[in-house]
Structures are given as C-alpha cells and as structure tokens.
N, C-alpha and C positions, 0 to 999 in steps of 0.2 A: 501511599496509603491506599489500601483496598477498601472500596465501599462494601457495606454489608446490608442486605445480601448482594451478591454479585449480579448486576443487571443483565450480564451476558449468559447467565447460567440457564435461563429459560428461553424458549423459542421466541423470536421476534419476526413479525411479518410472515410467519409460517416457515421460518428457517431456524435450524440449530446452527449456532455460530461458534467456530473454534478459531482462535487467533494462533496460527501455526508459528509465526515469527512476529515478535514485537520489534518494530523499527527502532533504530538507534540514532539519536540526534547529534551525530559527530562527524568530523572529518579528520583524516590523518594529518599530523603536523609535518610529516616529511614525505608522504607517499600519496598525496592527493585524496580523492574521496574514498570513503569506506563502502558505500553502497549497501548498507545493512537496512533493508526495507521491510515493511510490513507485508505479510501474506496471510490472507484470511480464507478459511474453508467454510462454506455454507451448504447445508443440506436441507432440502425441503421442496415441496411442489414437484416431487419426482425428479429433482435435479441434484447434482453434486457439483458445486460451483467453487472456483478459485478466483479471488480478487488479487491480481498480480501474481508473479512467480518468483520474485527475488533474483539475485545474480547467480553466476556460475557456481560460486562457492556454496550455495545452498543445496545443490543438487542431491548429494547423498543424504543430507539431513532432512531435506524435504520429503524424500521417499520414506524415511524412517518415521517422520512425524505423521505423515498420512497413514502409514501402516498402523500406528498407535490408535488412530481413529477408525480403523477397519476399512480404509480406502486404498486401492491401488491406483497408480497414475492412469491406467487405461479405463478406470471407472469414472473419471472426471468428465462430466457431460458438457460443462460450460466454463470457459476461461475468459474473464473480463480484464482487459489491459488498460490501465489508466492513462498511459502515455508511452512514448517510444524510447525511453532511456533503458540502457542495458540492465540496470539493477531491478527493473520492474517487469521486463517482457522477454528476456533472452531465453528463458527456460520453456517457452511454449512448445518446443518439439518433444518434451517429455510426455505430453498429454495427447496421445495419438487419436483418441476418439472424441476429443472435445470440439465443440463449436467455439470459435474464437471471436470475441467482440473487441473492436478498437474504434476510436473516433475517426470519422472520415477525414476531418481536417488535419488531425495529427498524422495519419498515415500519408496523406498527400505531402505534408511538410517533410516528414522523415525520409520520403523517397527522393525529395528534390534537393536536400542540403548537400553541401560539399563534403565529401568523405574525409574522415580523420580530424574533424574540427570539434564535434560535440560528443556527448556520451551516447549517441545513437549507434547501435551496432548495425552498420549499413547492410551487410550481407544477410543478416537475420531479418531485417525489415523487408528486403527484397523477397526473401523466401515467404515471409508472412503475407505479402501482397498477392502471392500466387496460391495461397492455401485454399484447398477446396471447400473448407468449412468456415471461411472468413465471413464475418458480418460487420459492416461498417455502420456506425451509429452517429447520431447527431443530437444537438442540444434539445432536451426535453423528451427524447425517446424513452419508451418503456423497454428496458433491456431484457428483463426477466420478471416474473410475477412480483409486484410490489417494489421493484427496483427501477429508478429512473436515472438517466444520465444528464449531467449539466456541464456545459462548456465552461472551462476554467482557465482561460489563457493567462500567460505570464511566464511561468516556469518553462513551458513550451507553448507554441501557438494553439495547439489543439488538445491540451490536457483536459481530462474529465474529472469531476468528482461525482460520486454515486450516492444516492439517497435510498435507503431501505425504509419504507414506511411500515411501522409496527402499530399494534393496537394502542399501546400506551406511550411509546417513544419512537423516535427515529434513530437510525444509525447512519452516520455520514462518513463515507470513505473518501477522505480528501486527497489521498496519495500525495504527490509533491506540489499540488496547488497550495497546500499548507503543510509543510513537512513536519512541523514540530509545534509544541506548546508555545515556544518562544516566538515563532512566526505568527501564530494566531493572536497572541496577546499583544504583540507590537505592531501587527499589520504590516510588517516588513519582511521581505523574502530574501533569503540568501540563495545564490545560484539561480537567478531568473534572467530570462531574455528581455523582460520588460517590467521594471519595478512598478510602474504606475498600473499596468494591467494586473499584476500580482496583488497589489493593494486593493484594487476593485474586486478581484476574485475573492479575496479574504473577507471583504465586507459582505459579499453575496453568501459565502459560507456561514458567516455569523448570523445573517438574517434567517437562514434556514435553521440553524442550530437553536436560535431563540424561540422558534415557533412553538415548540412543545417542551414542557418541563421534563428534565431528566434525560434528554437526548444525548447521544454519545458521538464523539468524533474519533475515528481511527485514522491518525495521520500516517503519511508515508514513511516517516522516520522518527517515530516516537511511540510511546505506549498510549493506549486509549485514554480519552479525556471525557469526563462526565461534567455536564453543566447543571449545577444546582443553584438556582437563583442567579446571582452575579458571580458565583464562585466556580472556578474551573479546577476540578480535582483529577489527579492522576489515578486512573482506575486500577492499574497494577504497577508494581515497581518496575523501573527500567532495568534492563539486563544488558550486559556487555562485558566481554573479557577476552584476554589473549593468553594462550599458552606458548611461551617462547623458549627456544633451546639456546641458552647463553653459555652452557657448560661444554664439557668435553665428551659427553655421552648423550644419547637420546633419552636416557632415563632422567637426566638432570634437567628438569623442566621448571621454569618460573611462570607461575600463573599471575596475571595482572588483571585486577578488577578495574574496569574502566568507569564504574559508576561510584562516585564518592557519596558519603551519607546524605549530603544535602541534595543530591540528584535523584534520590530514591522515592521522593514523594512530593 
C-alpha cells in the first residue's frame, strides 16, 4: 500500500531521491541466492550519487533506468558501497568518474578472506582496493553532505548503514544489515556471519528509525518501509517476476509473478 502523499517525492536533506531498483526479499528454491538488491539514485549538493550498484544482471537495466532520469554512468560523481558482496558492489567499474566509498573494515576483511567461500567477488575487491578514487570510511564519518555512515556488523564484519538527515524525516539505507521487513520486525537475520551481532545492529537501526516520526528505511532486499507510530508500512508494492521459456519457441514465454497478493502490502 502506497502512502499518500509519497514522502520520497520531495527532496530530503537537499537530495532528490529515486529508487532505481526495489530489493526483493527472496532466495531461489533450487539455485541459491537471487541477489536482487536495492539501488538508489540521489541528486543534490552538486552531486549525483548511487547507493550500491546491484549484481551483474542489473547492468543493462541500470543504464536504462539512469537514462530515464537523465543520468549517464559517467555522470555519477559518488558511489557508496554498503558492503563487499557481489550483488551490491560488483558494478562499480560502470562508473568511470565516480569517487567510491567503502567501509575500511569491510575492505580489509574482503581482501583477507579465503577465495571461493563467500559471496565476495574477490577479483573485483582487489581491483577496488587499487582504485585511484577510493575513499575508505569509518563508523560515524560524514560521507557526503547530510549523510553519515554507521558500522553495522553481522551480515559481514564491516557492513555499513547510511543515514540521510532531512528537515522533517531521516532516510536510513540499511542494505543487508537489515535486508527485509521480516528481519527488522523479528530482529533475526538470514545469511549472517554472526547472528548476535546482526541482532544488535538491528536494534541500533531501530533506535535511529524511532528518533524522528515518519522516517523511512530502504532495506537491501525489500521495498522501502515507513514508520508511523508503531506501525511499519510498505511504502511501495514489492515487485518481482520471471519470464521463462518452457515451450518450443522463444515466443512461447511464461511470465511468473513472484509476489502473491498478501506480499504486496
């Protein structure tokens, strides 16, 4: 159910905010993780900013959705990466002119892990560590005007969530520190390296979320969530589907909607 009026339709903290991809709170039943993550475009303070990049499968669509907003990849000035998993950071080479921000602790961890064990794209992390416009950030740093980074361990040791301070409300980009509404409501994390740390991180997110009425969380794998009193509302319907070729020709396509009615609000 969409709130009226849409609280993201007006600038917040000096930025115009466009949700390019709504994350999807699901895993494949036979093929592992989906990796359909949230990607946010923010424009303001003479900056064009992306929060995360999505997985390889987003590349063509990401260019198209940016173009719909009048933005070319080489016009992105700043790219903020929440953590080192492929579905959030692997497309950073698309943005040739961007300054790239990543958590110092996360980068150190991602460079040291054994290859082939986690969702970290090891070769891309190595390339990122040598990037000429790399900026490493720490807990409490002001990343960009009105945007602060907060250490959020659990899912990975150096995950970050970001807080955009607006005039009337905050926007909290939790990425995979709190991937979905289910994780936030239950305070339990799926796919975490440390369940206790994830639970503590979610309490930290809740404490920030409750500070200002009407603040919004944009999770890493769900639609944005609006806090009104004690009620958590889905700001936009969830989206997710697959076009499958089960027939004998490429024209014979079966479209499968992955969001049942009860999952739409």
